[in-house]
C-alpha positions as CSV (number, residue, x, y, z in Angstrom):
1,M,117.0,118.1,87.1
2,K,118.3,116.0,84.2
3,A,116.4,112.9,83.1
4,K,119.3,110.7,84.1
5,H,119.1,112.0,87.7
6,R,115.3,111.6,87.8
7,K,115.7,108.0,86.7
8,T,118.3,107.4,89.5
9,L,116.0,109.0,92.0
10,Q,113.1,106.8,90.9
11,L,115.4,103.7,91.2
12,I,116.4,104.8,94.7
13,F,112.7,105.1,95.8
14,K,111.6,101.9,94.1
15,R,110.3,99.2,96.4
16,P,111.8,96.7,96.9
17,V,115.1,98.4,96.7
18,S,116.8,97.9,93.4
19,A,120.2,96.1,93.3
20,N,121.1,97.6,90.0
21,I,121.9,101.2,90.9
22,K,125.4,102.3,90.0
23,W,127.1,104.2,92.8
24,K,128.5,106.7,90.4
25,D,124.9,107.6,89.4
26,I,124.0,108.1,93.1
27,E,127.0,110.4,93.5
28,A,126.0,112.3,90.3
29,L,122.5,112.8,91.7
30,L,123.8,114.0,95.1
31,A,126.2,116.4,93.2
32,E,123.2,117.7,91.2
33,L,121.5,118.5,94.6
34,G,124.6,120.4,95.8
35,A,126.5,117.8,97.7
36,I,130.2,118.3,98.5
37,F,132.3,115.1,98.7
38,E,135.2,114.4,101.0
39,E,137.4,111.4,100.3
40,G,137.9,109.2,103.4
41,E,140.1,106.3,104.1
42,G,139.7,103.2,101.9
43,S,136.4,103.2,100.2
44,R,134.8,105.8,102.5
45,I,133.3,108.9,101.2
46,G,131.9,111.8,103.2
47,V,128.9,113.6,101.7
48,R,127.9,117.1,102.9
49,L,124.3,118.0,101.9
50,F,121.3,119.5,103.7
51,G,123.6,120.9,106.4
52,E,124.5,117.3,107.4
53,R,127.4,115.0,106.8
54,K,126.9,111.3,106.0
55,V,129.6,108.7,105.4
56,F,129.0,106.0,102.8
57,H,131.2,103.2,101.4
58,R,131.8,103.1,97.7
59,P,131.1,99.5,96.5
60,H,133.9,97.4,95.2
61,P,134.7,95.3,93.2
62,T,131.3,95.8,91.6
63,P,130.0,99.3,90.6
64,N,126.5,98.8,92.0
65,A,125.4,100.2,95.4
66,D,124.2,97.6,97.8
67,K,120.6,97.7,98.9
68,G,121.4,99.0,102.3
69,A,123.3,102.0,101.0
70,A,120.5,102.8,98.5
71,A,117.9,102.6,101.3
72,N,120.0,104.9,103.5
73,V,120.3,107.4,100.7
74,R,116.5,107.2,100.1
75,E,115.7,107.8,103.8
76,W,118.1,110.8,103.8
77,L,116.6,112.3,100.7
78,K,113.0,111.7,101.9
79,A,113.7,113.3,105.3
80,N,114.9,116.4,103.4
81,G,111.9,116.7,101.0
82,V,113.5,115.1,97.9
83,E,111.3,112.6,96.3
84,P,110.5,111.6,92.7
């Protein structure tokens, strides 16, 4: 895993949840882990990973993921054995 992805993973697992994680960095981390993305309506994006499909909302107008989305990604990764 590249250093950039490790840094993003550390930010996702930081407590309290960081408000400065760029959504594109989360998507890049998920892609590195083998995720397949499916565009949905509006800002929705489907993510297939670990044999599951999760739906997230891309943030707008700011590029940073909200704390709730980061926490959801963290719990999903943790449940599937991905931790920093």
